[in-house]
C-alpha positions, 0 to 999 in steps of 0.5 A, spaced: 498 505 480 491 507 477 486 509 483 482 502 482 488 497 482 488 493 489 494 495 494 491 490 499 491 484 494 488 479 499 482 483 501 481 487 494 482 495 497 484 499 492 488 505 492 482 509 491 478 506 497 485 507 501 485 514 499 478 516 501 479 512 507 485 517 509 481 523 507 474 521 511 478 518 517 485 522 517 488 516 521 494 519 526 498 513 524 498 508 519 496 502 522 489 504 522 488 503 515 487 496 517 479 499 519 479 500 511 476 493 509 481 490 513 487 492 508 494 490 511 491 484 515 492 478 511 499 476 508 502 483 511 505 484 504 502 491 503 503 494 510 510 498 508 506 501 502 500 503 506 505 506 511 508 510 505 501 512 503 499 515 510 506 518 510 504 522 504 497 523 506 500 526 513 505 531 508 499 533 504 500 529 498 496 525 494 497 518 496 501 514 490 505 508 489 509 508 483 509 501 481 506 497 475 500 493 478 503 487 474 510 489 477 507 489 484 503 482 484 509 479 481 514 482 488 508 479 492 508 472 489 516 472 490 514 474 497 509 469 498 514 464 495 521 466 499 518 469 505 522 476 504 520 483 500 523 485 494 527 492 497 527 494 489 520 493 489 518 497 495 523 503 493 520 503 486 513 504 489 515 509 494 520 513 490 525 512 496 533 511 495 
């Protein structure tokens, strides 16, 4: 994902804004990212991704998601249609097996 791509699509919170929030506030838990323009409080699609970004920050890594914005949006559309997260999309974005 590019820095200006939205992670929270409900409230248009970009990866850049989340990174800046993590550096500035250094929240002890991922749920506090919601203080960054309400990220994660709408449809909740982005919550596992916000947790991943927080974990990366906590380990001293640069927070990133390894998924194209197009695939991310498609997976979110599927989530809204089915009510189920696509585990493959989450694994791809977070780089976890």
